C-alpha positions in Angstrom: -36.2 -3.5 0.7 -35.9 -3.7 -2.8 -34.3 -6.6 -4.8 -31.9 -6.3 -7.7 -31.4 -8.9 -9.6 -28.5 -8.9 -12.3 -27.8 -12.0 -15.4 -24.5 -13.2 -16.1 -24.0 -10.7 -18.7 -24.4 -8.0 -16.9 -21.1 -9.4 -15.0 -19.3 -10.7 -17.5 -16.5 -8.7 -17.8 -14.9 -6.3 -15.5 -17.0 -3.3 -17.0 -20.0 -5.2 -16.2 -18.9 -5.3 -12.6 -17.7 -0.9 -13.0 -21.4 -0.4 -14.7 -23.8 -2.6 -12.2 -21.8 -0.3 -9.7 -22.2 2.6 -11.9 -26.2 1.7 -11.6 -26.3 1.7 -8.3 -24.5 4.8 -8.0 -27.4 6.6 -10.0 -30.6 4.9 -8.4 -29.4 4.1 -4.9 -28.1 1.5 -2.5 -29.5 1.5 1.1 -32.2 -0.7 2.1 -30.8 -3.3 -1.1 -30.3 -6.7 -1.6 -28.7 -8.3 -4.5 -28.9 -11.5 -6.1 -26.0 -12.1 -8.8 -25.8 -14.6 -11.4 -22.7 -16.6 -12.3 -21.1 -14.5 -14.7 -21.0 -14.7 -18.2 -21.0 -18.0 -19.5 -19.6 -19.6 -16.6 -22.5 -22.1 -15.9 -21.7 -23.8 -19.3 -18.1 -23.7 -18.5 -18.4 -25.8 -15.6 -21.2 -27.9 -16.8 -18.0 -28.9 -19.2 -15.8 -29.4 -15.9 -19.0 -32.1 -14.7 -19.0 -33.1 -18.5 -15.0 -34.2 -18.1 -15.2 -35.0 -13.9 -17.5 -37.9 -15.5 -16.6 -38.4 -19.1 -13.3 -37.8 -19.9 -10.7 -37.5 -16.6 -8.1 -36.5 -19.0 -9.1 -32.9 -19.7 -10.9 -32.4 -16.1 -8.1 -30.3 -15.2 -7.8 -27.5 -18.7 -11.7 -27.4 -18.4 -11.1 -26.2 -14.4 -8.1 -24.1 -16.1 -10.3 -22.0 -18.4 -13.0 -21.2 -15.0 -9.6 -20.1 -13.5 -8.1 -17.8 -16.3 -11.2 -16.4 -17.0 -11.9 -14.8 -13.4 -8.1 -13.8 -13.3 -9.0 -12.1 -15.2 -11.3 -9.8 -14.3 -9.8 -9.9 -11.1 -6.9 -8.3 -13.2 -9.4 -5.8 -14.6 -10.4 -4.8 -11.0 -7.8 -4.6 -8.9 -5.1 -3.6 -11.2 -3.3 -1.6 -9.1 -3.0 -4.3 -6.0 -0.3 -6.8 -7.6 -2.2 -9.9 -6.5 -2.2 -8.9 -2.9 -5.4 -8.0 -2.5 -7.5 -10.5 0.2 -9.7 -10.9 -3.1 -7.1 -13.3 -4.9 -6.9 -15.4 -1.6 -11.1 -15.7 -1.3 -11.0 -16.6 -5.3 -8.3 -18.9 -4.6 -10.0 -20.4 -1.6 -13.2 -21.0 -3.4 -10.9 -23.1 -6.4 -9.3 -25.4 -3.6 -12.7 -26.0 -2.4 -13.7 -27.3 -5.9 -11.2 -29.2 -6.3 -11.3 -30.8 -3.0 -14.5 -32.2 -3.8 -13.6 -33.3 -7.3 -10.2 -35.4 -5.4 -12.4 -36.5 -2.8 -16.3 -37.1 -3.9 -17.6 -40.3 -3.7 -20.8 -40.0 -5.3 -21.7 -41.9 -8.6 -25.5 -39.4 -9.1 -24.9 -36.6 -11.6 -27.6 -34.1 -10.6 -25.7 -34.4 -6.9 -22.0 -33.6 -8.4 -24.1 -31.1 -10.9 -24.8 -28.9 -7.8 -22.0 -29.1 -6.1 -19.8 -28.0 -8.4 -22.0 -25.6 -11.0 -22.9 -22.9 -7.5 -19.1 -22.1 -8.0 -20.1 -20.2 -10.0 -21.9 -17.8 -8.2 -19.8 -18.0 -5.0 -17.0 -16.6 -7.3 -19.4 -13.7 -8.8 -20.3 -12.5 -5.9 -16.7 -12.6 -3.8 -15.3 -11.2 -6.7 -18.2 -8.3 -6.5 -18.3 -7.6 -2.7 -14.9 -6.8 -2.3 -15.0 -4.7 -5.4 -17.1 -2.8 -3.9 -15.7 -2.3 -1.3 -12.7 -1.7 -3.2 -14.0 1.7 -4.3 -16.3 3.1 -1.6 -19.3 0.9 -1.3 -19.6 -0.9 1.9 -21.7 -4.0 1.8 -22.0 -7.5 3.2 -21.6 -10.6 1.6 -24.0 -13.5 2.6 -24.0 -16.9 1.9 -27.4 -17.8 0.0 -26.7 -21.6 1.4 -27.6 -20.5 4.6 -30.4 -19.2 4.2 -32.3 -20.3 1.2 -33.7 -24.3 2.3 -34.8 -27.0 -0.2 -35.7 -30.4 0.2 -32.4 -32.9 -2.4 -34.3 -32.7 -5.4 -30.8 -31.9 -6.8 -30.6 -29.7 -10.3 -34.3 -28.2 -9.5 -35.1 -28.1 -5.4 -38.3 -27.6 -4.0 -38.1 -24.0 -1.0 -38.5 -25.4 2.8 -40.7 -22.1 3.1 -41.4 -22.6 6.7 -37.2 -22.6 7.6 -36.6 -20.1 4.1 -39.0 -17.8 5.9 -37.8 -18.2 9.6 -33.8 -17.4 8.7 -34.2 -14.6 5.9 -36.5 -12.8 8.5 -34.4 -13.0 11.4 -30.8 -13.2 9.2 -31.1 -10.0 6.8 -30.8 -6.6 8.6 -32.0 -3.4 6.5 -30.2 -0.6 6.3 -27.6 -2.4 4.5 -26.8 -3.7 1.2 -26.2 -6.7 0.8 -24.6 -9.2 -2.2 -25.8 -12.6 -2.4 -26.3 -15.2 -4.7 -29.0 -16.7 -6.7 -29.8 -19.7 -8.3 -28.4 -21.7 -5.4 -30.0 -23.6 -1.9 -29.2 -26.1 0.4 -30.4 -28.9 2.0 -30.8 -30.9 5.2 -27.5 -31.8 4.9 -26.0 -28.5 4.1 -25.2 -29.6 0.5 -25.7 -27.2 -2.0 -28.7 -27.3 -4.3 -29.9 -25.5 -7.6 -33.6 -24.1 -8.0 -33.4 -24.9 -11.9 -32.1 -23.1 -14.9 -32.6 -19.2 -14.6 -33.6 -20.0 -11.3 -31.5 -16.4 -10.0 -35.0 -14.9 -10.8 -36.6 -16.6 -8.2 -34.2 -16.6 -5.6 -35.1 -12.6 -6.0 -38.7 -13.1 -5.9 -37.7 -15.7 -2.4 -36.0 -12.8 -0.9 -38.5 -10.4 -1.6 -41.5 -12.9 -0.3 -40.0 -13.3 3.2 -38.8 -9.7 3.4 -42.0 -7.9 2.3 -39.9 -6.2 -0.3 -41.0 -2.7 -1.8 -40.2 -4.2 -4.7 -38.0 -6.9 -7.0 -35.9 -5.0 -10.5 -34.2 -8.3 -12.6 -31.9 -5.9 -15.1 -31.0 -6.9 -18.3 -29.6 -6.0 -21.5 -33.2 -4.6 -23.1 -35.3 -2.4 -22.2 -37.8 -4.9 -20.7 -40.1 -7.4 -21.3 -40.2 -7.2 -25.4 -43.8 -8.5 -27.5 -41.3 -11.0 -28.8 -38.2 -12.6 -28.5 -35.5 -9.8 -31.1 -33.7 -12.6 -32.3 -36.1 -14.7 -33.6 -39.2 -11.3 -34.5 -38.2 -8.0 -36.0 -40.1 -5.3 -34.7 -40.2 -6.0 -31.0 -42.2 -3.7 -28.8 -41.5 -2.9 -25.2 -44.2 -4.4 -23.3 -45.0 -1.0 -20.9 -46.9 -3.5 -18.0 -48.2 -6.8 -17.5 -50.4 -7.8 -14.8 -49.3 -11.0 -13.0 -52.0 -13.4 -14.5 -50.7 -12.6 -18.3 -47.0 -12.1 -16.8 -47.8 -15.9 -15.6 -49.2 -17.1 -18.3 -45.6 -15.8 -20.8 -43.5 -17.5 -18.3 -45.6 -20.4 -18.2 -45.4 -20.7 -22.2 -41.8 -20.0 -22.2 -41.1 -16.1 -22.2 -37.6 -15.9 -21.6 -37.8 -12.6 -19.5 -39.2 -13.9 -16.5 -38.6 -17.9 -14.8 -42.0 -19.2 -14.2 -42.2 -19.3 -10.2 -40.6 -16.3 -9.4 -44.0 -14.5 -10.1 -46.1 -16.7 -7.6 -44.9 -15.3 -4.4 -44.9 -12.1 -5.6 -48.1 -12.0 -6.3 -49.5 -13.4 -3.2 -47.9 -10.3 -1.7 -48.1 -8.1 -4.6 -44.6 -6.8 -5.0 -44.0 -5.4 -8.2 -41.8 -6.9 -10.6 -39.9 -4.4 -12.7 -37.5 -5.6 -15.9 -35.3 -2.8 -16.6 -31.8 -1.8 -19.0 -28.7 -2.1 -16.6 -27.3 -0.1 -20.1 -30.0 3.0 -19.3 -31.2 2.4 -15.8 -33.5 5.0 -15.7 -35.4 4.5 -18.5 -38.5 3.5 -16.9 -38.6 -0.9 -17.8 -41.2 -3.0 -17.9 -43.9 -3.3 -14.6 -45.1 -6.6 -13.6 -47.7 -6.0 -11.1 -51.5 -5.6 -10.4 -53.5 -3.8 -12.6 -53.6 -3.7 -16.5 -53.3 -7.4 -18.0 -50.9 -6.0 -21.2 -50.1 -2.1 -22.4 -49.7 -2.0 -25.5 -52.6 -4.6 -26.2 -50.5 -6.1 -29.1 -50.0 -9.7 -29.9 -47.4 -11.6 -27.9 -44.9 -14.3 -29.3 -42.8 -17.1 -27.5 -40.7 -19.3 -29.2 -39.3 -22.9 -27.7 -36.4 -24.3 -29.1 -35.3 -27.8 -29.5 -39.2 -29.5 -28.4 -40.2 -33.0 -28.9 -43.8 -33.6 -30.2 -44.6 -37.4 -29.3 -48.0 -38.8 -30.3 -49.0 -41.9 -29.2 -51.6 -43.9 -30.8 -53.7 -47.1 -29.3 -52.6 -50.6 -31.4 -55.7 -52.2 -30.8 -57.6 -49.3 -31.9 -59.3 -49.1 -28.3 -60.3 -45.3 -27.4 -57.4 -43.5 -25.5 -59.1 -42.6 -22.4 -58.8 -40.5 -18.8 -56.8 -44.2 -17.8 -53.8 -44.0 -20.3 -54.2 -40.8 -19.9 -53.0 -40.9 -16.3 -50.8 -43.7 -17.0 -48.6 -41.2 -19.6 -48.5 -38.5 -17.6 -47.4 -40.4 -14.7 -44.4 -41.3 -16.2 -43.6 -38.4 -18.0 -43.1 -36.8 -14.0 -42.0 -39.7 -13.1 -39.0 -39.2 -15.9 -38.9 -35.1 -15.6 -40.0 -34.5 -19.3 -41.7 -31.1 -19.3 -45.1 -30.6 -21.4 -45.8 -27.8 -22.8 -49.0 -28.9 -25.0 -51.7 -31.0 -25.2 -53.7 -33.3 -28.0 -55.8 -35.8 -28.1 -58.5 -37.5 -30.2 -60.2 -40.9 -29.7 -57.7 -43.5 -30.6 -54.3 -40.9 -30.5 -52.4 -38.4 -27.9 -49.7 -36.3 -28.5 -48.4 -34.2 -26.4 -45.0 -31.6 -26.7 -41.9 -31.9 -24.5 -39.1 -30.6 -22.9 -36.4 -33.5 -22.7 -33.9 -31.7 -19.8 -32.4 -34.4 -18.5 -32.1 -36.9 -21.6 -34.5 -39.3 -20.7 -37.1 -39.5 -23.6 -34.9 -42.8 -24.7 -36.1 -44.4 -21.6 -39.8 -43.4 -21.5 -39.9 -44.3 -25.2 -38.8 -47.9 -24.7 -41.3 -48.3 -21.9 -44.3 -46.3 -24.0 -43.4 -48.5 -26.8 -45.1 -51.9 -25.2 -48.6 -50.8 -24.9 -48.7 -47.5 -27.6 -47.3 -46.9 -31.4 -45.0 -44.2 -30.9 -44.2 -42.1 -33.3 -42.5 -38.8 -32.8 -40.7 -35.7 -34.2 -37.2 -34.5 -32.6 -35.6 -30.6 -32.4 -39.3 -29.4 -33.7 -40.4 -25.4 -32.0 -43.1 -24.9 -30.1 -44.7 -21.3 -31.3 -46.9 -19.7 -28.6 -48.9 -16.4 -29.7 -50.9 -14.5 -27.0 -54.3 -12.8 -27.8 -53.5 -13.7 -31.8 -55.3 -12.4 -35.0 -54.9 -13.5 -38.6 -52.7 -11.9 -39.2 -49.7 -13.3 -36.4 -50.5 -16.2 -37.0 -49.8 -16.1 -40.7 -46.4 -14.5 -39.8 -45.5 -17.4 -37.4 -47.1 -20.0 -40.2 -44.9 -19.1 -43.2 -42.1 -21.3 -44.1 -43.0 -23.8 -42.0 -44.1 -27.1 -42.0 -46.9 -27.1 -39.3 -46.8 -31.0 -37.2 -49.9 -29.9 -34.8 -52.2 -26.8 -33.8 -54.3 -25.9 -30.9 -57.1 -22.6 -30.8 -58.3 -20.9 -27.9 -59.8 -17.5 -26.7 -56.4 -16.3 -26.4 -53.7 -18.4 -27.3 -52.3 -19.8 -30.6 -50.1 -23.3 -30.9 -48.4 -24.4 -33.2 -45.9 -26.7 -33.7 -43.8 -26.7 -36.6 -40.6 -28.3 -37.8 -38.5 -25.1 -39.7 
């Protein structure tokens, strides 16, 4: 089988959904499983619903209606001759009824639990609409609830996959010689509550299915021609990378390259399943291949930038050395509070780390660390990583910035800077 993943930008409106249909007509759709993200910015809109549920209950209904109106408009554009009598309207209304029931009846104060139960409706809605439209347009398909196949622990918002159970369910339940449509990003725990695999986890979903089905390939369809050597939003003259090895792609993903989710590559590499990143605008172009083989073609510097990072520096109060014991304690704390580490540097009496505070836990950690260390930090810094750097690449990144920390190894240069 082939696994195709389409992100939110590809299904943001009726024309996007029609284009996905057109892509399948051009590249084929037999023995194919589609993994689909929420439409457009739906995940962000549902995050506002969640925020209002906890903090501004008076605005909850209007934020929910915004999500409903957005999807209803797409339905009206796709099924304009149906006068709202097509079964898709009932299916979509049923999802909203379920969501409203949850918001009325939930008793759990756990933000992460509520987040997963609510935000998952983005993918349920997008795949329901896409599946019905494909049937309506003559392309028969099976709609699959991914939560019946990908089983996880209950670490809400960043769940770990139970590979053994997931493998059994996918092997038994996915029939070949058909077109299947399912949701990215989601799974379920042993009590069948919805879990999510982390933001941008739809790529990972595609890799999970590929691994369990021994798929021929995975293709991630994007609004760019493939993987570029730099994000065109921040760097001019970005160049398309034709080929990347698994190892190099894992390095790029680790440092924050946004095209490929960090967890996606490991299951693919284990079975040597090639990953293609292609354009849904020009689907017949070759795009980028991530597979066994050449590390990088062409061999050029690759630039990665992570915004909104935090540079934390600790020094000992009594000028004693910061040794293994202290460092292990610091890392245990960072792990406990889910502060993701991207860069580490230490000297005899100081320790610096560049972190991402995705869950808003830094202030709590700072309080704990202040009892033992002198704490200083810079907020809203950018972490620039250059793989296969040269002097020209380094100078280009450092230009017009205040460099707070710099680290160089054989292949990689990292710079924490205030822009």
